[in-house]
C-alpha positions as CSV (number, residue, x, y, z in Angstrom):
1,X,61.6,19.0,-14.0
2,X,60.8,17.2,-11.0
3,X,58.8,13.5,-10.5
4,X,56.5,12.8,-7.5
5,X,57.0,9.0,-6.5
6,X,53.8,7.6,-9.1
7,X,56.4,8.6,-11.8
8,X,53.9,12.2,-12.9
9,X,55.9,15.1,-13.2
10,X,54.9,17.9,-11.0
11,X,53.2,19.9,-13.9
12,X,51.3,17.7,-14.6
13,X,49.9,16.9,-11.1
14,X,49.6,20.6,-10.3
15,X,47.5,20.8,-14.3
16,X,45.0,17.9,-12.2
17,X,44.2,19.9,-9.3
18,X,43.1,23.0,-7.7
19,X,44.4,25.2,-4.9
20,X,42.5,27.2,-2.9
21,X,43.9,29.9,-0.4
22,X,42.9,27.7,3.0
23,X,45.3,25.2,1.2
24,X,42.9,22.4,0.4
25,X,43.7,21.0,-3.6
26,X,40.5,19.6,-5.0
27,X,40.9,17.6,-7.9
28,X,39.2,18.9,-11.4
29,X,37.3,15.6,-11.7
30,X,35.4,16.3,-8.0
31,X,34.7,20.3,-9.3
32,X,33.1,18.7,-11.9
33,X,31.2,16.4,-10.5
34,X,29.8,19.4,-8.4
35,X,29.3,21.4,-11.5
36,X,27.1,18.3,-12.9
37,X,25.3,18.2,-9.7
38,X,24.2,21.8,-9.7
39,X,22.5,22.2,-13.3
40,X,21.1,18.3,-12.6
41,X,19.5,20.8,-9.0
42,X,18.8,24.1,-11.3
43,X,17.1,22.1,-13.9
44,X,14.8,20.1,-11.2
45,X,13.8,23.8,-10.2
46,X,13.5,25.0,-13.1
47,X,11.1,22.3,-14.2
48,X,9.4,22.7,-11.0
49,X,8.3,26.1,-11.5
50,X,7.7,25.7,-14.8
51,X,5.1,23.1,-14.3
52,X,3.3,24.7,-11.4
53,X,3.3,28.2,-12.1
54,X,0.8,29.4,-15.0
55,X,2.5,30.6,-17.8
56,X,5.9,29.5,-17.3
57,X,5.3,26.0,-19.5
58,X,8.8,27.8,-21.3
59,X,10.7,27.3,-17.8
60,X,9.2,23.3,-17.8
61,X,11.3,23.3,-21.5
62,X,14.6,25.0,-20.1
63,X,14.7,22.7,-17.1
64,X,14.4,19.0,-19.7
65,X,16.9,20.0,-22.0
66,X,19.7,21.2,-19.3
67,X,18.5,17.5,-17.9
68,X,19.2,16.1,-20.8
69,X,22.5,17.6,-21.5
70,X,23.5,17.1,-18.0
71,X,22.8,13.1,-18.3
72,X,24.3,13.1,-21.5
73,X,27.7,14.8,-20.3
74,X,27.3,12.3,-17.5
75,X,27.0,9.4,-20.0
76,X,29.8,10.2,-22.1
77,X,32.0,11.1,-19.0
78,X,31.4,7.3,-17.7
79,X,31.9,5.8,-21.1
80,X,34.9,6.9,-21.7
81,X,35.8,5.2,-18.4
82,X,38.0,5.8,-16.2
83,X,41.6,5.8,-17.3
84,X,41.3,8.8,-18.1
85,X,43.6,11.1,-16.1
86,X,41.9,14.8,-15.4
């Protein structure tokens, strides 16, 4: 078991990052942020389509639900604080 300069194990270091074919290392936090932004974008698009097109009001409701879920997830992540390592 080898350690990095900051004292963490290499196995832990690997579990926090995803490696791509291009050699780029993307942190789990960045992936979760991208997913969150994508969900908010989907919610906005569904809300606009549901509000504009007659008969598709249910899309507006789905958009609002997705948006509220994304906000709740964000609030829980920020509430925990930055002390947790992903």
